[in-house]
C-alpha positions in Angstrom: 162.5 96.8 151.1 163.1 92.9 153.0 160.6 90.4 152.0 159.6 88.1 155.2 158.0 84.8 154.7 157.3 83.5 157.9 156.1 84.9 161.9 159.4 83.8 162.8 161.3 86.2 160.4 158.7 89.1 160.9 159.3 89.0 164.5 163.1 90.0 164.5 163.5 92.6 161.8 159.6 94.7 163.3 161.4 94.2 167.0 161.0 97.3 169.2 160.6 100.0 166.0 158.5 102.8 168.0 157.3 103.9 164.8 155.4 101.4 162.6 152.9 101.3 159.6 151.2 98.4 158.1 149.4 98.7 155.0 147.1 95.0 154.9 146.4 94.4 151.4 145.2 91.0 149.0 147.6 91.7 146.8 146.3 92.6 143.1 148.0 96.1 144.1 147.2 99.1 142.6 147.6 102.8 142.5 145.0 102.9 145.9 147.2 100.9 147.5 150.5 102.7 146.5 148.7 105.9 148.0 148.4 104.4 151.6 151.4 103.3 151.2 152.9 106.9 151.0 151.2 108.2 153.8 152.7 105.7 155.9 155.7 106.9 154.7 155.2 110.4 155.2 153.9 109.6 158.4 156.2 106.2 160.4 159.4 105.4 160.7 159.2 101.9 159.1 156.4 100.8 157.2 155.0 97.2 156.2 152.9 96.3 154.0 151.2 92.5 153.9 149.7 90.7 151.2 147.7 88.3 152.0 144.6 86.8 150.5 142.0 85.7 153.2 140.3 83.1 152.8 137.8 83.9 155.8 136.5 86.4 154.6 135.0 85.4 151.6 132.0 84.0 151.7 132.0 82.6 148.0 134.2 80.2 147.6 134.3 81.1 143.4 134.8 84.5 144.4 138.3 83.4 146.4 139.7 81.2 143.9 139.0 84.3 141.1 140.6 86.8 143.2 143.3 88.6 141.4 146.6 87.3 142.6 149.9 88.4 140.7 152.6 88.4 143.6 155.7 88.7 141.1 153.9 92.3 140.0 153.0 93.4 142.8 156.3 93.0 144.7 157.6 94.4 141.3 155.2 97.6 141.8 156.0 97.2 145.2 160.2 97.6 144.5 159.7 101.9 143.5 158.0 103.1 146.3 160.1 101.2 148.4 158.3 100.6 151.8 161.0 99.1 154.5 158.6 94.9 154.5 156.4 93.4 153.2 154.7 90.3 155.0 154.1 87.8 153.2 152.0 85.2 155.3 150.7 82.2 154.4 147.1 80.4 155.5 148.5 77.6 157.6 150.3 80.4 160.1 148.0 82.6 160.6 145.5 80.4 161.9 147.6 78.3 163.6 146.3 79.2 166.9 142.5 78.9 165.7 141.2 79.1 169.1 140.7 82.2 169.1 137.6 84.0 170.9 134.7 84.2 168.1 133.5 87.4 166.7 130.3 88.7 166.8 128.7 91.3 164.8 125.7 93.2 166.9 123.0 93.3 165.0 122.9 97.1 163.7 126.3 96.7 162.3 124.8 93.3 160.6 123.8 95.8 157.1 124.8 96.9 153.7 127.7 94.2 153.4 127.2 92.3 156.2 123.8 91.7 155.4 124.4 90.0 152.2 127.6 88.8 152.9 127.3 86.2 156.0 130.4 85.9 158.4 132.5 88.4 155.2 133.3 90.9 157.6 133.6 88.4 160.6 136.6 87.3 158.6 138.2 90.4 158.0 137.9 91.6 162.2 139.3 88.5 162.8 142.2 88.2 160.3 142.9 92.1 161.6 143.1 90.4 165.1 145.5 88.5 164.4 147.9 91.1 162.0 147.7 93.2 164.8 148.8 91.0 167.6 151.7 90.1 164.9 152.5 93.2 164.0 152.1 95.7 166.8 152.0 98.5 164.2 150.9 101.7 165.8 149.0 102.9 162.5 147.2 101.3 160.4 146.3 102.8 156.9 143.2 101.3 154.8 141.3 103.8 152.6 137.8 104.7 152.3 136.2 102.7 149.1 135.7 100.0 151.9 134.1 102.7 153.8 131.8 100.3 156.4 134.9 97.8 156.3 137.2 100.7 157.4 134.1 102.1 159.5 134.0 98.4 161.3 138.1 98.5 161.5 138.0 101.4 164.0 135.1 99.8 166.0 136.6 96.8 166.9 139.9 99.0 167.4 139.3 101.3 169.8 139.8 100.5 173.1 141.5 96.8 172.1 144.7 98.2 170.8 146.7 100.7 170.8 147.1 101.5 167.3 145.5 103.7 165.4 143.5 104.1 161.9 144.9 106.1 159.7 142.0 106.8 156.9 142.7 107.9 153.8 140.8 108.9 150.4 139.4 106.9 147.9 141.1 107.0 144.6 140.4 107.1 141.4 141.3 107.1 137.8 140.4 109.8 134.7 136.9 108.4 134.1 136.0 108.6 138.2 135.9 104.7 139.1 137.7 104.0 142.7 140.5 101.8 141.8 140.0 97.9 143.1 142.0 94.8 143.0 138.1 93.7 141.2 138.4 95.8 138.3 141.3 93.6 136.9 138.1 91.4 136.4 136.4 93.3 134.2 136.5 94.1 130.4 136.7 97.7 129.5 133.5 97.9 127.9 132.3 96.6 131.7 134.8 99.6 133.3 133.1 101.7 131.1 129.4 100.7 132.7 131.4 101.6 136.4 132.4 105.0 135.2 129.0 106.1 133.7 127.7 104.9 137.1 130.3 106.4 139.5 129.4 110.1 138.1 125.7 109.2 138.4 126.3 108.7 141.8 128.4 111.4 142.7 125.8 114.2 140.2 123.1 112.7 142.8 124.5 114.3 146.0 123.8 117.4 144.2 120.2 116.5 143.8 119.4 115.2 146.7 120.3 118.1 148.7 117.4 119.7 146.3 114.6 117.5 146.6 112.0 117.0 149.5 112.2 113.3 148.9 115.6 111.7 149.3 115.0 108.1 150.0 112.1 108.6 147.8 114.5 110.4 144.4 117.6 107.0 145.6 114.7 104.9 145.3 114.1 106.1 141.7 117.5 106.2 140.8 117.9 102.6 141.5 115.1 101.6 139.2 117.1 103.2 136.4 120.4 102.4 136.9 118.9 99.0 136.9 116.9 99.3 133.6 119.9 101.0 131.9 123.1 99.7 132.5 121.1 95.6 132.9 123.3 95.5 136.4 121.7 94.1 139.7 121.9 96.0 143.2 122.9 94.6 146.2 122.0 98.7 147.6 121.8 101.8 147.1 121.4 103.9 150.3 121.5 106.9 152.2 124.4 105.9 155.2 124.6 108.4 158.7 129.5 108.7 158.0 129.2 108.1 162.0 127.4 104.5 162.3 126.5 103.8 158.5 122.2 103.7 160.1 120.0 105.0 157.1 120.6 108.7 157.3 118.4 112.0 156.8 121.1 114.6 153.7 120.8 117.2 156.3 123.5 115.2 158.6 126.6 114.4 157.4 126.0 111.1 154.9 127.3 108.9 151.8 125.7 107.4 149.1 126.5 103.7 150.3 126.5 101.2 146.7 127.2 97.4 145.9 125.8 96.6 142.1 127.0 93.2 140.5 128.7 94.2 136.7 128.2 90.6 135.6 129.3 88.5 138.3 132.1 90.9 139.7 130.5 92.5 142.4 131.8 96.3 143.2 131.2 98.6 146.3 131.8 102.8 146.3 130.4 105.2 147.7 129.8 109.0 147.2 
């Protein structure tokens, strides 16, 4: 595993690699990230993992400053699965050329987290554009837990770049909690609540199939969750898998949720 700390070293290291897999992360690594790296190692000749907390995708300064950071722990974890390269860029280097064309989301895409977190996905797409230009991967490996992010990145790179997105299933723990770096900010009691919510929403899929009023059912469920667990819910919606618009459950859909446990915002889909 070779650690690359600047762009010039990166370019020399990955020059002329025909089958390069890229796993973008913001650190705080867990088994969800590990699963992405393992998929890349299976599919590609070489694998590069980035660890970079991108300030441009945080619409809240406190959220950025509180985001879990432990580079030593991350690197020790990576040594065990041994990707070929780990890229640790600085913000100064990544945004050295700031004269990039402004990224604007379509009105139809300003839904869910894009509606609640203004500028967030523009920041995500901006940094993905910069990484792709630098790394030129054949595949990018991303998880389905951040499903809206996955959808928008796929849409953004289509017809722009030769690389493809390889999407991987959400990894969950024994309590059915989707693994997330933000989980490190939660107490055991908080995580217990998250697990209960996850199981309720998993079971909700079956109930939605049997009801004649799926949207009414979901609205009632939302109120019950808020009351039972004393949480704030940004959204709880049925969304079409292909475009994330509000969906009839007869089509392929996901239950999308964003909610707060105290001050920690979590997202998931079922």
